[in-house]
N, C-alpha and C positions, 0 to 999 in steps of 0.2 A: 228335302227339308229332314237336317238330321235329330234321330230319336235314340233314348236311352229304355233301355229294360225299363218296364212294366208302363209305358207310356201307353193310354190309348190314342190309337189315331184313327185318321180317315183315310181311307185308301180311296182312287181314284178306278184305279183297274185292278184286276186280278183275275187267278185261273180256281175255279175249284178242283176239287182231288177226280171228278169224272172227264175233266176235260173243258166243260163250261166254263167263259167269262164271266167273270159278276164286275159288277159298279156299283161303287159308293159304298163300302161297309167299313164299318171299323169294327177297326183289328187291337189287340193286346198285344208290343212290345213284348216276345221271352226271353230274346238272344240276338247278339244282332256278329253277322260272318264277315269277320274280318280275313281281307287279306294278310298274310300272317312276313309277308316282308313290304310292301307299300304303305300298314297298316291304315290302311283303305275301306270302308265300309263298303261289304259285296252286296249282301242281301240282309234281310232281318224277316229273321224266322217267328211266327206270331197265331197265336189264336185268334178266332176268326166271334166277333159280339152280335148277337139277336136277340132281336126285342122278340120274337116267340114265344111266351113264358111260358105257353104249353108245351113246352117240348123240353125245359127244364130236370130235375134231378128227383126236386122239391115235389114237382107237379105229376110228373110219369116219368115209373121206373125201369120204361123199355129207353129211360136217356140219364145215364148213371153214370157219366160222364161227361154232364150240361150244368156249369155252376150256374149257380143266379149270383147276380152282379145287381144293388140298386142304386139311385143314381145318386149324389154327393156331390157337390163342391166340388171336393176331388181331383173326380173324375170324369166330372163334365155331363156324363150319361142324360139324356132330359127322358129315361124313362125306364122300368125294370128291367130288364133285358139276363139273359146269360150267354157265359161266358164257354163256346162248344172244347171240349177241352183231351177230346178225342182226337184230332187233326192239327200239323202244327204246318203252317204253311210256311214254305223254308223258302222262297224268290219271290219272297213282298219288297220292289225296289225302290229304292230311296227316293227317283224321281217319278211316284207312282202315289207319295204319301201328299198327301194335299191338306193338311189340317191336323195341329194338336188338338188333343180333345180335352184329355186329363192323365193322370194317374194313378193306376193302381195303386192300395197301400200293398206293406211289404207280406203282411197276413193273406193277401188276397192271394200276390203273387205266391207264392209259398202253395196254399192250397189247388190251386188251378197247376202249376209241377206234381205234387201229390195225387193230384188226379188221371195226370196225365203218365207217370211211373203206372200206378195200377189198373190203364190201357192198354202200356204195353206187355206188361205182366201179363196180362187175360189175352190177350193173342197169343204166346207164347206156346 
């Protein structure tokens, strides 16, 4: 399934940072890795969305890079969630995306990038 930057998608299969396999999770598409010669999409770079709101930066200072996101008609989410902005999943394949859920607004997208950049600066 073709996606655009800012789309929220449902992925049927992915790999967590520790190597475990994950299934049926929503992600925000943050960028698209495109082959510079063929212009074919290689992978989607995404942030995972979690509905465990006890681990967002509003409710728990131990998770400063988990940004809350509330359900709207535009984003298609069904419940309060958060976007985990401390790990960019770089190998989400097009054939693993099973559904377009919605889209984040430009302000949310910018906030997710801001948190990711803060995370990267903290790691240096």
